[in-house]
N, C-alpha and C positions, 0 to 999 in steps of 0.2 A: 504494499500500500504505500503510494507516495504521500509527501507531506500535505499536498493539497487535498488528497483523498482523506487523510486523517483528520484534517481540519473540517472538512465538509461533514464527516461523520460525527465529530465532536459537536458541531453546531446543530445537526440533526437531533442528537440526544438532548442537547440543551433545550431545544425548542419543544421537544416531546415532554420534557420535565416541566417547561413553562405551562404547557397545557394542563398537566396534572395538578400543578400548583393552583392554577386558575379555578380548577374544580373545588379545591379546598377553599379558596377565597369566596366562592358563591355560598358555599355551606356556612362559612364564618359569617358572611353578612347576613344570611337568613337566620343564624343562631342569635344574632343581636337585634333583629327586627321582628320577624313574623313567625318564627318557630313556636309551636305549642310548648307551653311549660314542661308538660310530661315527655317531650321529646329529647330532653337532655341527655339521658343515659345512652340512648341509641346515636345521638350526635356525637357523644364522646367516642364511641366505637368507630363511627365513620371516619372522624378526624384522626384518630389513632391508626386506622387502616391506610388512609392516604399519606399520612406522614411516614409510615413504615415503608410504603411502596416507593415513595419519593426517595427515601433513605437508600433503599435497596438499589434503585436505578442509578443514583448519583455516585454511590460508593463501589459500584461495579469495577473491578480492577482494570477492565478494558478502557474505562474513562481515563485512569491514570496513564495507561499505555499511550492513548492518543495524545494526551496532553504532553508526554515526553517527546513524542514525534514531532509535534508542532513546535515545541520549545527548542529543539535541536535544529530547526530548519531556518532558512532564510526568511520565512513569512514573518518572523518576529524581529527582524533586523530593525525596522522602524518602530520604536516603542509605542508610537501614537497610532499605528495601523490598527485596523479592525481586528485582524488576527492577533497582534500583540496584546491588545487591550483584553480581548475576550480570554485569551489564554492566561493572562496574568491573573485575572479576577476568578476564572474558573479554578485555577491552581490553588488560589487563596481559599476558596469555598471547599474545594475538594479535600485539601489537607486538613482543613477544620473538621468537615463532616465525617471523614473516614476514621477520625479520633473518637467519635461519639457513638457507643454502642447502640444497635438498633432498638434494643429493649428499653433504653433511656428515652430515645426519641418517642417510642410509642407511649411510655408512662407519662412523659410530659405532655403530650397532646391529650391523652385521657383526663389527667388530673386538672390541667388548665381549662379545659371545656366544661368539667363540673364546677370548678372554682369560679368561672365567670357567672354562672347562674347562681351560685351560692352568695357570691359577693353582692350581686344586685339586690337579693333580698335581704341581706345583712345590712347594706346600706339603707334600705327602706325602713327596716326595723330598728335601726341603730344597735345592732347585735354583733359586736365584734367577736364574741365567743363562737358564734356559728361558723365564721370564717376562718378563725385561727387554726384549726386542724389542717385545713387545706393550704393555707399559707405556709405553715411549717413544713408540709410536704414540698411545695414549690421551692422554698428556700434550700431544702435539703437537695432536691434534684438539681437545682442550679449550681450549687456547690459541686455536685457530681459532674456536671457539665463543664465547669471551669477546670477541675482536676483532669478530666479526660482530654480537654483541649490543650492543657498546660499554660502556664503564665509564669511571669516575672513579678516579684514584689507583692502583688495582691491579686486575688482571684477575680476582683472587678476587672482587671484588664483582659481577662479571657472573654468576659461578657460584653464589655463596651466595644470590643473589636467587632462584633456582630452588627452594631449599629453604625459605628464611626471608626472605620479601619485606621489604625495608627494612633489613635488617641489613647492617652493613659490616665490612670487615677491621679498620679502625681501632677500631671499637667492641668487636670480638671480642679484639683485642689488649689493650685496657685491662681487659676482663672477666677475660681469662685471667691477666693480671698480678696483678690484685687477688686473684683466687682462689688463685693459686699462693702469693701471700705470706701467706694465711690458712691454707691447708691444709698447707703445708711444715712449720711448726712444730707443728701439731696431730698430724701424722703422726709427727713425731719424738718427741713427748711419749709417744704411744701405744706406740711401739716400744720405748721406754726404760722403760716401766711394768713393775714386777716382776710385776703381774698379768697373765697371758696365758692364752689358751684352749687346750684340747687339740683341735687341729684334726684329729687322727688318727682321731677318732670318725666323721669324713666320709669317711674313706678306707677304710672296711671293705667286704667284698664285698657288693654290692647288686644282685641279679638284675635285669636289664634289663627283663624282662616285668613285674616288679613295680613298678619305677620308673614304667614307662608307666602302669599302673593308677592309681597314687597320684597322679601329675601330672595326669591326666585328671580325677580326682575333684576335685582342687583347682581346675582350671579350671572345671568345671561349677559348683562352690560359689561362685566369685566372680562368675560371670555369663556365661560363654563358652556359646553355643548350638551344641551339636554337630549339631543338626538342620540348621544353616546354616554348618557348618564342619567341619573334620577336622584331625587332628594326624598328621604324617608325620616321617620322619627325613631328615636332609640333613647336608652338611659344615659349613654355617654357618647357624644358625637365622635364620628370617626369617618375616614375615607377609605373605600376599598377599591383599589385598582385591579379589576378582575382581568383586564386585557385590552387589546386594541378594540375601541368601540363600545366598551363596557367599564364605566368608572361610577361608582355609586357613593354618594355622600349622605350623612345623616345629621340630624340636630335634635334638640330638645326645646320645647316651647314653654315660656312662662308667661301667662297673661298679664302679669303686673311687673314685668321687668323686660325692657326692650332688648338690652345688650345680650341676654343669654342665647337667644336664638340667632338674632341678626349677625352679631359678630362671630358666633359659631359657624354660620354658614359662609361668611366670607373666609374664615380660616380654612375649612374643609374644601372650599372651593379653590383656594390657592393649592392645596395638595392635588386636588383633581386635575387642575390645569396642567401640572407638572405630568401626570400620569397621561393625560390626553394628548400631550405634545411629544411624548417619548417617540423615537422613531419605530413605527409599527413593524417595519420590515426586520427589526433586530428583536422582536418579541422573544422571550425565553432565553436570550443571551444576555451577558452583562451590558452590551451596548444598548439593550432595550430596557434597562433597569435604572432607577434613579441612582445618582452618585452616592449618597449616604443619607442617613436620617437627618443630620444636621442641615444638610443642603435642602432636603425635602421640607423641613420645618421652616427653613429661610423664606419659602415660597408661601407658606400658609401665614406666617407672622408678617410678612412684607404686605400682603393684600389685607389681612385683618387690621393691622396697625398703621404701618407706614402710609397706606392709602385709605383704608376704611375709617381711620380715626384722624384723617387729615381734613383741613379746612376746604380745600378745593373739592374734594369728593362731595362734601355736603352743600357747596355752593350749587352743585348740580341736583343732588338728590333731596335736599330739604323740602323744596316746594311739593315734590311728589309725596313725601313723608306726611306732610300736613294734610294733603288730599286724601291719603289712605287712612289716616287716624285722626278722627275729629277731636278726640280728647286732647290733642296737642294744638288745637287751633289758636290758643293764646300764648304759645310758646315761641319766643324769637329764636332765629338760627344761632345767635351767639350763646343764648342760654343753653340751647340744646348741645352745641359744640363743646362748651365748657363741661357739661354734664356727662357726655361719653368721655371725657378725658379727665375724669375726677381721679385724684391719687389720694389713697388712704389705705393704711393696713387693713386687710380683710381675710377672712377665713379660707375662701374657695379659690384655688388655683385658676380654674378656667374663667373666673370672673375678675381676676386681678387685673389691676392697671399695668401699664408698661414700665413704670418706675419700680414697682414692688414685686412684678411677676418672677424676676430671676431670684429673689430671695426665697420663694416658695420651691424653686428648683434646687437651690443650695441645701435646703432642709432635707428634702428627699434624697439627694446625692449623699449627705453625711449618714442618713439612716440606712441607706443601701450598703454602704461600706461596712457599717457596723453589724448589720445582719449577716452579710457574707462572711466576715472575719470571725464571727461567733461572739463579737463583743457585746452584741444585743440580742437578747432572746426574743423570738416572735411574741411570746406572751407579754413581755415588757413593752412592746411597740407603742401601744397608745400612750403610756405614761411618758416615755421618751420623746414621742411626737409633741405631746402637749407642753412638756417643759421647754424643749427647743423652739417651739413656735412662740410661746410667750416671751422667750429671750429675744428672738428676732423681730417680732411684731408688736410686742407690748400688748397682746390680746389673750384672753383665756379661751380655750377651746371648749364649748358648751357640751359636746358629745363627739363620738367617734364618726358619726356620719359627716360631721363638719371638720373631722380631723383625718386620721389614718385610713377611713374607709372611703374617702371622697373619690379617688381615683380608681380606674379599672385595671391600670397597668400591671400591678403585682399579681392579679388574679389571672392574667394571661402569660404570666412568666417574664414580663418585660423589665427585669432588673438590668439596668444599664441604659435604659431608654431616656429617662428623664433629661439628663445632661444635654442631649440633642436640642431640646427646646431653647436652652439658652444659647448654644451654638447657632441655632437658627436665628435667634434675635440679632446676634452679632453680625452673621453673614447677610441678613436682611437690611440692616442699617448701611453696611458697607456697599451692598449691590445698588441701594437707592442712591447713596452718595455718588457712586459711578454713573448712574443714569442721569442725575442732575448735572454732573460735570460735562457729560456729553451733549445733553439737550438744552441745558440751561433752563430758564424760566418757561420756556416754551411747553415743557411736559406738564407743568402745573395748569397751564392754560387748556391744554387737552383734557385734563381731569375736570376742570370746571364746565366743559362742554359735555362731559359724560363719555368722552372718548379715551378708551384705554389701549387702543391698538398699538401705539408706538411702544409702550411699556410691555405689553404682552409679547410683541415681535422681538424686543431686546432680550427678553427672558428666554424666549424660544431659542434665539440664536446663541446666546451665551451660556445658558444652563441646560435647557431641556434637551435639546438635540444631541448632546454629547453622551448622554446615558453615563456609564461608568469608564468612559475613555480616560478620564483623569481622576485622580483621587481628590478629595474635597478641598484641601489646602492648596493644590496646583490649579483646581478650577476656579477658585476664589482669586488667585493671583492673575491668572489669564482674563478673568471677567472684569477685574477692578484695578489691576496694575499694581497691586501691593498684597502681602500676606495678610491673613486674618488678623484684626486688631480690634480691641474694645473701644478704641477712641471714637470712631464714627458713631457708634451707639450712644456713648456717654455724651458726645457733643450734641447729638440729636435731642436727647432727653433734656438736657440743660437749656438748649435753645427753645424747644417746644414749651416746656413747663415754666421756664424763666418767664416767658412772655404771658402764658395764661394766668400764672399766680402772681404777677407783678415784682418778679424777683430779678429783672434785668437792671 
């Protein structure tokens, strides 16, 4: 078999695996949306079977042989070529996957499917005790995964690699320490400012059916293709990129809080537009997969915050907002704009403002490190959460539903996922800084007219179309002209909130 034939067979197998994983994605979406409650045990077996089958197919020794043949050929001479990028990322995934026993893959799929259902009920009933045994199993299984994969210094390094290749716990510790040092005094100044928004305007009665129509209209305006996607309701918003032509987003509605559904939809739409604009011809291969979770989060946070909470966006959408919700008839644009940019310590991560959000992530990162290392027992998690939360935010956590049970991530085994949200915030700010440098004030004029085409096209060209051709750091450097830095994000916060809160 020639090198070209080996590469063709490698791609064929990768695409076949992509189809299999897309089947699991549909079942996962259904699990979170329309599946009957009693279908949980069977769904767990279905997911375990698909995970096992995918694991078998990908760890076939023939895949390793094909990779070696391609790696030894001239096909990979150019490190940015299709073959080189696919071989590099398939090798990374293959080496990782072959180290994880099939029995562990099956057990993780089975336990996390059950855990997601139990978590949902535990959160509703504020009953951590019902979720604790499953979380103990998940932490144990994720430790086993880290041990199987291997790591230096901390087991967390083995898990973060799945989401953000090349990032380490030590780097994240330094990042969060620096961010906390910058954000804590900024938040303190904002909270102490005599100029404060009237947040009550967001808590008026807002019919859910109208919220849905308004949110869908905004999603279409910024670029979501409903011919290749849909919007549904769930307990915890998410985006599921099933494959070319099928990307599904979800949200949850609160009839007395505008932000919850609307900004949730913008967030998931950002994810979805990344999925919808990946090169479909590369589906199943690394070139048809998003660069990293941090880059993925940059797209959601960019549209949710950099655009959706920006003044130009509401210059266009505010008149439509008032037409849609008559309860906002007496609210001025400035009052509304200030309200959606309210900064204050709060209990819930997904409702947090831009200035305090990363403190929520820092908390989860600290606790995940302690859980994995064994320094924190799962049974002691609620108390540790509450103590650290009060130290960071100055707020007492009233119950576990507003504390350690608020996120779905640990129930699906996503230990190592949370830091990618902060990386996404930093990438988003740096990408928008590059966009503004390239287009100047004209890009803001586009937004005022409800035209987001230039921004979407720029993201298509600089981020989406590359798939995993580049690692996240290199993609950032190529798109923005500089390595990732927290400076654009901190500057953005200071400028925006300095003006809003009269601190300039």
